[in-house]
Structures are given as C-alpha cells and as structure tokens.
N, C-alpha and C positions, 0 to 999 in steps of 0.2 A: 701391413701396419695396423695397428689397433686404432679404434676410434678415439681413444684417450690421447694418443700421441698426435693425432690430427688436430685435436682441439688445442694442444699446446703450441702448434705452429700457426694458428690463425692470428691474423693481424686485425685488430679492431680499429674503429675510427679514433678511439681514445689514444691508441698507440701511434697512429699517424699524426694526431694533433700534438702528442708529446714530442715526437721527432721534429716536427715543424717548429715547435717552441725552442727545442734545443739548438736547431740550426740557426734560428733567428738570433739566439743569444750568441752563438759562435760568430755569426756575421757581425754582430754589433762589437764584440770583442776585437775581431780582426780589423774592423774599420777604425776603432779606437787606437789599436796598435799602429796601423799604417799612418794615421794622422799624427801620432806622436813621433814616429820615425821621420816623416816629412818635416815636421817642425825642427827636430834636431839637425837634420841634413841642411836646412836653410841656415841655421845658426853656424854650422861648421863651415859652409860655404862663405858666409859673410866674414867669419874670423879668418879664414884662409885669404880671402880677398884683401882684407885689412893688413894682414901680415905681409902680403906681397907688395902692397903699396909702401908700407914702412920700409921693407927691404930695398925697394927701388930708390926711395928718397934717400935712404942711408948711403947707398952705393953712388948715387949721383953726387951727393954732398961730399963723400970721401974721395971721389975722383976729380973734384975741382982743384 
C-alpha cells in the first residue's frame, strides 16, 4: 500500500467528534420518536377502554 492510501484511511479526532455528534442527533431523534409512539399508544389504550365500557353498558342496558 502506498503512503497516500494510508493517509486516506486515517481517522482524525475531528472525524470521531463528527460521528459522536451524528450519533447524539440520532439518539435524540429516536428518543423523540419513542416518546411520540408512547403518547399515541396511551391515547389508543384510553380510547379502547372507553369503547369497551360503552359496549358493556350498552349490552347491560339491552339485556334488561
């Protein structure tokens, strides 16, 4: 291998810092996505629970 090709494969401190910054941004994005997903799941669970209660009340009322 030539010396020139060795230089192109050298990782600098700036490269490492750039990768750390990119990983930090990805982690922040993932955290935001999971937070939004959890929020949506809570709303779906509440809506399902409410629908179940309405169905049960309706059935009880219909069977009287």
